[in-house]
N, C-alpha and C positions, 0 to 999 in steps of 0.2 A: 686149670687156667682158661679164661674166655678169651677167644680170639677176636680181634676186631674184624668185622665182616666188610669186604671191599668188593664192590661191583665195578668191573672194568668193561666199559662199553664202547663199541666201535660203530658209528654211523656210516653205512655203506651206500654211497650214491652213484659213484661212476667207477671206472677203471682203477684197480689198485696195483701199483707196480709190485712185481713179483719179489723183489727185496723186502718190500714192506710187509707182505704176507709171510714171508720167512721169518722176519724179525718177530712178528706177533706170535708165530707158532713156537719159536725158540723161547720167547718170553714166558708163554703159557706153560710149556713143558717145565721150565726152570721153576717157576712159582708153584706149580703142583708138586714137583719133587721136594721143593723145600717144605711145604705143608706137610706132606706125607713123611718125611724123614725126621723132623724135629717136632716133638710134642710141645716144646716151649716156643715154637714159632709164633709171633704175636699177631698174625693176619690170617684170615681165610679168604681167598680170592675166589670169585665166580665171574664168569664171563658171559657177555651178551653181545650180539650183532644185530643191528637194525637196518636191513636192507630195503632199497627201492623206495626211499622216502627223503624229501629234502633234509638236509643236514640239521637244521634248527628244529625241525619236527622230530627227528630221530633223537636228538639230545633231550628233548622233552620226555620222549618215551623212556629213555634210559633213567632219567631222573625219577620219573613216576614209578618205575619198577623198584628202584633203590628205596624210595619212601614207603611204597606198599609192602615192601618186604623186610623193612627195618635194618637195612645196611648203615654202617657207620660212616663209610666213605663212598664217594662215587669218583671213578677216574675214566677220563675219555680220551681216546686217541683216534684221530681221523685215519681212514683207511689208506692214505697215501704218506703216512709218517712212520718214522722208526727212531730208534735210540739204543741206549745201552739196554741189556736185558735185566738189569737190576734197577731201572729207572723208577719204578713205582715204589720200591722199598726206599730208595734214597728220597724220594719227594715226601712219602709218608713219615719219614724219620724226623721232619721238621716239626711235626705235631702242631700244626696251625689249621685254621679253618679252611683257607683257600690257598692253593699253591698250583703253579703251572710251570712246565719247562718252557724254555724260550724255543719257539719254532720259527722256521725260516720258509720262505716261498719255495716252490717246487723248481722254478726255473731261474737261471743266472739273471741276475745279480745275487740271488739267495739273500734277499733282505729279510730282516726279522719282522714277524707277523705280530704288531703290537697295535692296539687299539686305545685311543684316548677318549675321554668323555667331553 
């Protein structure tokens, strides 16, 4: 079985809350354990962090790495975000070209971060 290759990238520009660091660490451990334990697991995850660069430039670097190395999917999470540890698997299960979790601002009122055209 050929696994779909997934690159998870984190643009790192500023301070990251400890709970977000812990979530990314837990998520990484979970994904690696799933890959190692199940030969029929459909994904192979790799991880990259781009530090000390404006976020939009870091995102470009993550995408360039994914294209240059033949990844099937690119997932990005900001350094100040967290979510369920199975988030990427749940999003990838939709099998569509582009998908994103709903993200909220860091401070109260906790508004959704949605951009229109």
